C-alpha positions in Angstrom: 0.0 0.0 0.0 1.3 3.4 -0.9 0.9 6.7 1.0 2.2 10.2 0.9 3.4 9.9 4.5 3.8 7.1 7.1 3.8 8.3 10.7 5.1 6.0 13.4 3.3 7.0 16.6 -0.3 8.1 17.2 0.4 10.1 20.3 -0.5 13.8 20.7 2.1 15.0 18.2 1.9 12.3 15.6 -1.9 12.3 15.5 -1.9 16.1 15.1 0.4 15.9 12.1 -1.8 13.2 10.6 -4.9 15.3 10.9 -3.3 18.4 9.5 -1.9 16.5 6.5 -5.2 14.7 5.8 -7.1 18.0 5.8 -4.7 19.1 3.0 -5.6 16.0 1.0 -2.5 13.9 1.8 -2.8 10.1 2.1 -1.5 9.1 5.5 -0.7 5.9 7.4 -0.3 6.0 11.1 1.3 3.2 13.1 0.5 2.8 16.8 1.4 0.0 19.2 -1.1 0.7 21.9 -4.6 2.3 21.7 -5.2 5.1 24.2 -7.3 4.3 27.3 -11.0 5.1 27.2 -12.4 8.1 28.9 -15.3 8.3 31.2 -16.3 11.7 32.7 -16.9 9.9 36.0 -13.3 8.6 36.1 -10.7 10.1 38.4 -8.4 12.7 36.8 -5.4 11.1 35.0 -2.0 11.6 36.5 -0.4 13.1 33.4 -1.7 16.4 32.1 -0.5 19.0 29.6 -0.6 22.7 29.8 -1.7 23.5 26.3 -0.7 27.0 25.0 -3.0 29.2 22.9 -1.0 28.2 19.8 -1.5 24.5 20.5 -5.2 25.1 20.9 -5.3 26.8 17.5 -3.5 23.9 15.9 -5.9 21.4 17.5 -8.8 23.4 16.3 -7.3 23.3 12.8 -6.8 19.5 13.1 -10.4 19.0 14.0 -9.7 17.7 17.5 -10.3 20.7 19.8 -14.1 20.1 20.0 -13.4 16.6 21.2 -11.1 17.9 23.9 -13.7 20.5 25.2 -16.6 18.0 25.2 -14.6 15.7 27.5 -12.6 17.6 30.1 -10.4 20.7 29.9 -9.7 23.6 32.3 -8.9 27.1 31.1 -6.5 28.9 33.4 -6.7 32.6 33.5 -3.8 33.4 35.8 -0.3 32.2 36.6 1.6 33.0 39.8 5.3 32.2 40.0 7.4 32.9 43.1 10.8 32.1 44.7 10.6 30.1 48.0 13.8 31.6 49.2 12.7 35.2 49.1 9.9 37.7 48.2 10.2 37.7 44.4 6.9 37.0 42.6 5.4 37.5 39.2 1.7 37.3 38.3 0.5 36.8 34.7 -3.2 37.6 34.0 -5.1 36.9 30.9 -7.4 39.9 31.6 -4.4 42.2 31.7 -3.3 40.8 28.3 -6.8 41.1 26.8 -6.9 37.4 26.3 -9.7 35.0 27.3 -7.2 32.6 29.0 -3.5 31.8 29.2 -4.0 28.2 28.2 -5.8 25.0 29.1 -4.8 22.1 31.4 -5.9 18.9 29.8 -5.3 15.2 30.7 -3.1 13.5 28.1 -5.6 10.8 27.4 -8.3 13.3 26.6 -6.1 14.9 24.0 -5.2 11.6 22.5 -8.8 10.4 22.4 -9.9 13.6 20.7 -7.2 13.3 18.1 -8.1 9.6 17.5 -11.7 10.7 17.0 -10.6 13.3 14.5 -8.4 10.8 12.7 -11.3 8.4 12.4 -13.3 11.1 10.6 -10.6 11.5 7.9 -11.0 9.0 5.0 -7.4 9.6 3.9 -5.9 8.3 7.2 -5.4 4.6 7.7 -4.6 3.7 11.4 -2.7 0.5 11.9 -3.2 -0.4 15.6 -1.7 -2.4 17.2 1.3 -2.1 14.9 5.0 -1.1 15.1 7.7 -0.4 12.6 10.2 -3.3 12.2 12.5 -1.8 9.6 12.6 0.5 6.6 14.6 0.9 3.4 15.0 4.0 1.2 15.6 4.6 -2.5 15.5 7.8 -4.5 11.8 7.8 -4.9 10.3 6.4 -1.7 10.6 4.7 1.7 9.6 1.1 2.2 8.3 0.5 5.7 8.1 -3.1 7.1 5.7 -3.6 9.9 6.2 -6.0 12.8 3.6 -8.4 11.2 5.5 -8.4 7.9 3.2 -6.1 5.9 4.9 -3.5 3.8 3.9 0.2 3.3 5.5 2.6 0.9 5.6 6.4 1.2 7.5 9.5 0.1 8.2 10.3 3.8 8.5 8.4 7.1 7.9 10.5 10.2 9.1 9.4 13.6 6.6 10.6 16.2 7.3 7.6 18.4 8.7 9.2 21.6 12.0 9.6 23.3 12.9 5.9 22.6 12.1 6.4 18.9 12.5 3.3 16.8 12.5 5.4 13.7 15.4 7.5 15.0 17.3 4.4 16.0 16.7 2.6 12.7 17.9 5.8 10.9 21.1 5.9 12.9 20.5 9.5 14.1 22.6 10.3 17.2 20.9 11.2 20.4 22.5 13.5 23.0 21.1 13.0 26.5 21.6 14.6 29.9 20.3 12.9 33.0 19.3 15.6 35.5 19.3 13.1 38.5 15.8 14.3 39.2 12.3 12.9 39.0 9.0 14.5 38.3 6.5 13.5 41.0 2.9 13.7 39.8 -0.4 13.4 41.7 -3.9 14.8 41.7 -4.8 16.5 45.0 -7.8 18.2 46.6 -7.0 21.5 48.4 -8.8 23.4 51.2 -8.9 26.6 49.1 -10.1 26.8 45.4 -7.4 27.1 42.8 -9.1 30.2 41.2 -8.4 29.0 37.7 -4.7 29.8 38.4 -1.5 27.8 37.7 0.7 28.1 40.8 4.4 27.5 40.6 6.9 27.8 43.4 10.6 27.6 42.8 12.6 25.8 45.5 16.3 24.9 45.6 15.3 21.2 45.2 13.2 22.0 42.1 9.9 23.7 41.1 6.5 22.6 42.3 3.5 23.3 40.0 -0.2 23.1 40.9 -2.2 23.0 37.7 -5.9 23.7 38.0 -8.4 21.0 37.0 -12.2 21.2 36.3 -13.1 20.7 39.9 -12.3 24.1 41.6 -10.6 22.3 44.5 -8.6 19.8 42.5 -5.1 20.4 41.0 -2.6 18.2 39.1 0.8 18.6 40.7 4.2 18.2 39.1 7.0 18.3 41.6 10.6 18.3 40.4 12.8 16.7 43.0 16.2 15.0 43.4 15.6 11.3 42.6 16.2 10.1 46.2 13.9 12.7 47.7 11.2 11.8 45.2 11.5 8.2 46.3 11.0 9.1 49.9 7.9 11.1 49.1 6.5 8.2 47.0 6.9 5.9 50.0 5.3 8.2 52.6 1.8 7.6 53.9 -0.9 10.0 52.8 -0.8 12.1 55.9 2.9 12.7 55.7 2.8 13.4 52.0 -0.1 15.9 52.3 1.7 17.8 55.0 5.0 17.9 53.0 3.1 19.1 49.9 1.1 21.9 51.6 4.3 23.1 53.2 6.2 23.0 49.9 3.5 25.3 48.3 3.7 27.6 51.3 0.0 26.8 52.1 -1.1 29.1 49.2 -4.1 26.8 48.8 -4.5 25.9 52.4 -4.2 22.3 53.6 -4.1 19.3 51.2 -7.4 17.6 52.0 -6.9 14.5 49.8 -4.2 13.1 47.5 -4.6 10.4 44.9 -2.1 7.8 43.7 1.4 9.1 43.2 3.7 8.5 40.2 7.2 9.6 39.2 9.2 9.7 36.0 12.9 10.4 35.5 13.9 13.8 34.1 16.3 13.9 31.2 17.0 16.5 28.5 17.7 15.1 25.1 18.2 16.3 21.5 18.7 14.6 18.2 21.8 15.8 16.3 19.6 15.9 13.2 15.8 16.0 12.7 15.9 14.9 9.1 17.5 12.5 6.6 16.4 11.8 3.0 12.9 10.4 3.4 12.8 10.6 7.2 11.8 13.3 9.7 11.6 13.4 13.5 9.0 15.4 15.5 8.1 15.8 19.2 9.9 13.7 21.8 11.6 11.6 19.1 13.6 14.8 18.3 13.9 16.4 21.7 12.8 16.2 25.3 13.1 19.1 27.8 12.8 19.7 31.5 9.1 20.0 32.5 9.8 23.3 34.3 7.4 25.4 32.1 5.2 22.6 30.7 6.4 23.3 27.2 7.2 19.8 26.0 3.9 19.0 24.2 3.6 22.5 22.9 7.0 22.2 21.2 6.0 18.9 19.7 2.8 20.5 18.3 4.8 23.3 16.9 7.0 20.7 15.2 3.9 19.0 13.7 2.5 22.3 12.5 5.8 23.4 10.9 6.4 20.0 9.2 2.8 20.0 7.9 3.2 23.5 6.5 6.4 22.6 4.7 5.0 19.4 3.2 1.8 21.1 2.0 3.9 23.9 0.5 6.0 21.3 -1.4 3.5 21.1 -4.3 4.7 18.7 -7.0 7.9 18.0 -5.1 9.1 14.9 -3.3 7.8 15.1 0.3 10.9 13.3 1.5 13.4 15.5 -0.3 16.1 17.2 1.7 15.1 20.7 0.4 11.7 20.5 2.0 12.9 18.7 5.1 15.8 21.1 5.8 13.3 23.9 5.8 11.4 22.2 8.6 14.6 21.4 10.6 15.9 25.0 10.3 12.5 26.4 11.5 12.3 24.1 14.5 15.7 22.9 15.7 16.9 26.3 16.9 13.7 27.2 18.8 13.7 23.8 20.5 17.3 24.0 21.4 16.9 27.5 22.8 13.9 26.5 24.9 15.8 23.4 26.2 18.8 25.5 27.2 16.6 28.2 28.8 14.8 25.6 30.9 18.2 24.2 32.0 19.3 27.7 32.8 16.2 28.3 35.0 16.8 25.0 36.7 20.4 25.9 37.6 19.5 29.5 38.6 16.7 28.6 41.0 18.6 25.5 42.3 21.5 27.7 43.5 21.3 28.8 47.1 24.0 31.5 47.1 23.0 34.8 48.5 23.9 36.9 45.5 21.9 34.7 43.1 19.0 34.7 45.5 19.0 38.5 45.4 19.2 38.5 41.6 16.3 36.0 41.3 14.0 37.8 43.6 14.8 41.3 42.2 14.4 40.0 38.7 11.0 38.5 39.4 9.7 41.6 41.2 11.1 43.9 38.5 9.5 41.9 35.7 6.2 41.9 37.5 6.3 45.7 37.5 7.4 46.2 33.9 4.3 45.6 31.7 6.3 45.4 28.5 8.6 42.7 29.8 5.8 40.8 31.4 3.7 40.9 28.3 6.6 39.5 26.2 7.1 36.7 28.6 3.4 35.9 28.8 2.9 35.9 25.0 5.9 33.7 24.6 4.4 31.2 27.0 1.0 31.3 25.2 2.7 30.9 21.8 0.9 34.0 20.4 
């Protein structure tokens, strides 16, 4: 079977690309090893959520998936408060001050995936192979031949790896992968707080790492992402609920009062990674297959959606040309690699800056936050960058 594009991975980024290409009339095959879990509005909140930017929302609208997100469960957040635990520095971003309806949306990952799966199923030019994985591929001047794990063969002008940080496509292509282990874990949990979250994302920077409370649709429920040294995260994972709730409320400085309830906890290792190249003849990488960043600002999925949007634009613009040709693919790489690398290094810089307890740096941090909060131009630039608008 022949397609314009074969995409390995039907996660949030791969499925977004598939929908964008299908709406432009491209024939697309999508390979996915595992179908996403089903969603029931009565279910507990999922542990893993994404802070979708305004830009990501627009791309999901364009892909036909945003309606599926909203009809399930999504929380618009209108404010963001960021402060330093070691001083008085604080900055407050407000959608109202920016003339925007919201800063973004907090959405459970499975909700985004299901909405995109629903959108893909409505596109007659998308064939979803699930469960299915790539086994190998071969290239010639005109096309890529993709062999699936069940022996079937698909051909296409372009193979896209959207298959995550352990990308089989990247490995099969022999693209080098540079990785830095932060020796940290991201602890995640859904909690109920004494005080309502006020549709606000709260983020406190501590020497051990940032703690984020992301608002959910229940006004007293938040999804937390707590960056910690790996050994400290393991201790918190093993604590009983009473100990954990006390530690968590204290870590947030009791901004939302006591932690009244805490659901199951999970943790994942934090690593920063970047592919040395995003493209080869007939092959492109997007999302976590090309880069992973520290979750400090919740930008991971937004960067991946930017990749999908840019690659889609370049492929649609390549009218009459080979979609897998290096001229088209290098345009995509140039547009995205620098931005992703800059964001990655910026997040690492923030991590090191706020993890340093020296008195001079504490003064710089707190003065910088307070100064930015009182300079509307600087604050607006920072806010619009975070929103992707």
